[in-house]
N, C-alpha and C positions, 0 to 999 in steps of 0.2 A: 857528789853526794855531801852535805853539810852534816858533820857528827859533833855532837856536844856530850862530853863526858859528865856523868853524874857520880857523886862521891857517896858510897854507901859504906859505913864503917870506917871512915876516914879519920885520921887524928887531928886534922886541921879544922879549923872553924870557917873555912871559906867554902862550905858546900854550896854547890850550884844545881839548881834543877835544870835539866837539859833533855835532850831527846832519847838518847840510847847509852847504855852502860854495859860493858862486858861483866858477866856474873860468874865467871869461871873459877874464881879463886876460893881457897879455904872451905871445901867440902869434907865431909866424912864419909867413908864407905865401909860396908861389911858385907861379906857373902853370907847366904843362908836366910832362912825365915826368922823374923824377929816379931814376936806377936805384938808388942807394943811400940815398935819402931816409929810408927806415925804420930805418937803422942809428944807434945812438947816437952814433958817432964821425963822422958825416956833418956837414960844415960848412955850417951854415945862415946865417952871419954876414951874407951879402949879401941874405938874404930880407927882405921887407918885415915890419915890425913892426905887428901889428894887435890889436884887442881884438875879441872876439865880442859879438853875433852879426855874422856876415860873409857877404853874399851876392856872391860874386866875379863873378856875371854883370852885376851893376849897375855895376861900374867896369871891365870888360874892354874892351879896345880890339880889337874882333872883326877887324879888319884885320890884326893881328899874330899872331893865334891859329893855331897850326899843330897839327892833331889828332895825338896821340900814336899812334893806330891808325886805320884808316879810320873817319871820323865820330865820333871820341872827343876830348873836351876833358878835361884833367886839371889839377886844383889839388892842392897838397900843403899841409898844416898840420903844425906842430911846435911842441912846448911842452916847456920844461925845467922840472922842479920836484923839490923834496925832500919827503920824508915825515917828520914827526916821530917820534921813537923811541916816544912814548907811543900810536902807532898800531899798534904791532906786535901781531900777533894778532887785530886787528880787520878786519872786512870793510871795504874801501874800494871804494866803488861809483862809477863814473862814470855820469852820466845826461845823455843828449843829448835836449833838447827839440824839435830840428829839424836834420836833417843831410841832404845829398844822397844820393838812392837809390844811388848807386854807390860808397859809403863801404867802404874797407877800414882797419881799425884795427890799429896796432902798438904794443906797449909794449916798451921796452927791446930793440928789435931783433926781437921775436917777434910774429908775426901772430896777433891774438886774435880776429879776425873775417874772414870773407870778405865779398864784397859784401852790404852790409845789404839792398838790394832794396827800400827803403822810405824815406820821409822823414818820419817821424813820431818820436815819443819812444821811447826805449829805454835799458836800463841794462846795464852790463857790470861784473862783479866783477874788480878788478884785484889783489887780494890776493896771489894766488900769481905774480905778475909783478913786483911792486915791489921795489926795492932801498932798504932803510932806512939804509944806511950810505953810500950815494952818490947822485949825481943820477939822476933817472928822465927819460926822454924818451918822450913820446907823439907818434906820427906818424900822420897821417891822409890817406889818398889819397882824393880825390873825383873820380869819372869821370862825366860826362855825355855823352850823344850831342850831336853838333854841333846837331842839330835842336832838342833840348830846351834847350841853351844859348843859341841864338840866338832861341828864341821869347820869352823874357823872361816867359813865364807860369808858368815852373818855377823855383823857387829853387835855387840851387846853392851848394855849400859848407856851412859850419856856421851856418846861418841863425837859429837860435834859441840860447838860453842853454845852457850846459853847467855841471853841478854835480858836486861830490863830496860823497859821502854816507858817512859813517862810522857802522859798526854795531858 
């Protein structure tokens, strides 16, 4: 397999359009429901800085968890990123290798999925949702039943790698 690396948010000026890029670094995470966490202008400055993969059930303090709804535990992920101009007109696909089955995905404040309902790999085309002249924000709400969360047999959060694929 031939793999080309794409540079998103690099500091050098030699950005190259390629086929696939790891999208695991520089995410924000918070437990609990956040009514406006899907919005671009939501302040996530106090959130935990993490890199993926991230299974939030392995680090959770179960004694402080308060369900957002009866029997539900929620975690939010956010990532701020810019898209190079040379990607305009290209398909920009995000690939999740593993994500909690109660995931809802938002890009720039718009919901692009309802609950995923599975915890395996899938792809979404972000092309029509991206801003090429300003920062983009992806926000992901992962909901698990309290029973699943506490079982520790089920992974929670974004527990495998995430990729950007440019076609």
